[in-house]
DRENNUDO-717034 format. One record per atom (N, C-alpha, C, O, CB): residue in one letter; x, y, z negated. Coordinates in steps of 0.05 Angstrom, whole numbers, plus 5000, padded with zeros to 4 digits. Glycine has a CB too. Example, Ala and Ser with C-alpha at 12.3 -4.5 7.8 and 13.67 -1.06 7.14 Angstrom:
A526448864844 A524649104844 A526449344844 A528549344831 A522649114819 S525749554858 S527349794857 S525850014843 S526850234839 S528249884886 
This chain:
M336738096240 M339438166245 M340038446233 M338238626235 M340038166276 K342338486221 K343038736209 K343438946231 K344138886254 K345638716193 P342939206225 P343439426244 P346439436251 P348139356235 P342539696232 M347039526274 M349839536284 M351639696265 M353839606260 M349939666312 Q350739916254 Q352340076236 Q353239906212 Q355539916204 Q350740316226 E351339756201 E351939596178 E353739356184 E355539296169 E349339486166 R353339236207 R355039006216 R357939086220 R359738936214 R353938886241 C358339336230 C361039416237 C362439576215 C364839626217 C360939586262 A361039656195 A362139826173 A364839716162 A366639886157 A360139846151 P365139456157 P367639366145 P370139426162 P372339436151 P367539076139 W369839456188 W372139486206 W372339776217 W374139826232 W371839296229 R370539956209 R370540226220 R373140366219 R373940496238 R368440386206 G374640346197 G377140486194 G379340376212 G381340516216 G378040466166 L379040136223 L381040016240 L380540066270 L382340006286 L381139726235 L378240176277 L377540206305 L378440466317 L378640676303 L374540186308 K379140456342 K379840696357 K377340866362 K375040766360 K381140626385 P377641126367 P375341296372 P373541196396 P371141236396 P376141576377 Q374841066416 Q373340966439 Q373040666437 Q373940526455 Q374841046465 A371840566417 A371640276413 A369040166426 A367040316428 A371640206383 Y369139916433 Y366739776443 Y366539516426 Y368439416415 Y367039706474 A364039416425 A363539166411 A361738996429 A359939096442 A362239216384 S362238736428 S360538546442 S359238366421 S360538286402 S362038386464 I356738296425 I355338106409 I354437886428 I352837926446 I352938236394 V355437646423 V354737416440 V353737196421 V355237076407 V357237316457 P351137146422 P349936936405 P351236666411 P351636596434 P346936916409 G351936526390 G353136266393 G356236266394 G357536056391 G352136136417 R357436506398 R360336526399 R361236566370 R359836676353 R361236766417 A363636466364 A364736506337 A367336666339 A369236566352 A365236236323 P367436906328 P365337046315 P363337166335 P364137226358 P366437266296 E360937206326 E358837316344 E359437606352 E358837686374 E356137296330 L360637756333 L361338036338 L364338066342 L365937986325 L360338216314 K365138186364 K368038236370 K368338526379 K366538646391 K369138046391 F370638646373 F371238926381 F373138926404 F374838746406 F372339086357 H372939126421 H374639146445 H375539436448 H374239626440 H373039056470 G377939466459 G379139736464 G378139866489 G378440106492 G382039716465 N376839716507 N375739836531 N373239686540 N372739456531 N377839836554 I371639806557 I369139686565 I369539436583 I367839266584 I367439886579 G371739426597 G372239196615 G372438936599 G371338736608 G374839236630 R373738946577 R373938706560 R371238636548 R370638396545 R376038736538 A369738836541 A367038786530 A365238656551 A363738476545 A365739046519 K365438756576 K363838646598 K364538346602 K362838176606 K364238806624 S367138296602 S368038016606 S367037836584 S366237606589 S371138006607 A367037936560 A366137776537 A363137696540 A362437476532 A366537926511 V361537876550 V358737826553 V358037666579 V356137506579 V357138086552 A359537716600 A358737626626 A359837356634 A358437186644 A359437816646 Y362437316630 Y363737096644 Y364236856627 Y364936866603 Y366337196654 R363836626640 R364336366628 R366636246644 R367436346664 R361836176627 T367636026634 T369735886649 T368535706670 T370035596687 T371535716630 W365935686670 W364535516690 W361935656698 W360935826683 W363935236679 G360935596721 G358335696730 G358435976742 G360536106741 G356435696708 R356236056753 R355936326766 R353936496751 R352636656764 R355236286795 A353636456725 A351636606710 A352936696684 A354736576673 A349136436704 A351936926674 A352937046650 A352136886625 A350036756625 A351937336647 R353836906605 R353136766580 R351236936563 R350036826544 R355636696564 G351037196568 G349137366555 G350137496529 G351937386516 G346637216549 G348937716522 G349637856498 G349138156501 G347738246519 G352437806490 E350438306483 E350138606483 E352838736482 E354738626471 E348338696460 I353038976494 I355439136492 I354539406479 I352639526488 I356739186520 H356039476458 H355539726444 H358039906446 H360239806447 H354739676414 R357640166446 R359840356447 R359740536422 R357540616413 R359740536473 L362040576410 L362240756386 L362341046396 L364041126411 L364740686369 V360341196387 V360241486394 V360141636368 V358041636354 V357641546412 G362341766361 G362441896335 G362541686314 G364341516313 G360142096330 D360541686296 D360341476276 D357941306280 D357041166262 D360241606248 A356841306304 A354441146310 A355040956334 A356541026352 A352041326316 W353640736334 W353840546356 W351440576374 W349140596364 W354140256345 E351940576400 E349740586419 E349840346438 E352040266446 E349740856435 L347540236444 L347440016462 L348040106490 L346840306500 L344639876461 V349939976504 V350640056531 V349239856551 V347939946570 V353740046535 Y349539596546 Y348339396563 Y347239166546 Y348439096525 Y350439296583 R345039056556 R344038796545 R343838616569 R342538676589 R341238836530 V345038376567 V345038186588 V343737926579 V344537816558 V347938136599 E341737836593 E340437586586 E342137346595 E343437356616 E337637566599 E342237136578 E343636896586 E342636786612 E340236776617 E343436676563 G344436706629 G343636596655 G343336806678 G342836726700 G341136456652 T343737066672 T343637266692 T345737216714 T348137176707 T344037556680 P345037206739 P347037166760 P349137386759 P348537616753 P345737156788 L351637316764 L353837506762 L353537746780 L354337966773 L356537366768 D352337706804 D351937936822 D349538106814 D349038306826 D351537836850 A348038026793 A345738186783 A346338316756 A344538406743 A343338006781 L348838316747 L349538436722 L348938736723 L349238856744 L352538396715 P348038856701 P347139136702 P349239336712 P348539526725 P346139216674 W351739296706 W353839476715 W354439446745 W355839616757 W356339446699 K353539226757 K353839186785 K351439296801 K351639346825 K354338886792 T349239326787 T346839416801 T346139716795 T344439826807 T344439246793 D347639836776 D347240126770 D347940286794 D350040236807 D348840206745 G346340496799 G346640686821 G349340706832 G349740866850 G345940946812 
């Protein structure tokens, strides 16, 4: 898989300074951009059925670099999502 910087480079000029990206394997397109972290969390976590996350990664744009915020394994129970269990 290409590094995040390389994957997002074509859209960099269109993104807000506080952009988020979600990567969800099997989704088309696999990489999507979001204006806030709430939408990125929804993209990775929630399905229209079941009580488990569909899985993926959330990245945040910091300056000109992308940093991984959360990685969620497919099938993670919704009450065990990392942002629900963080301190």
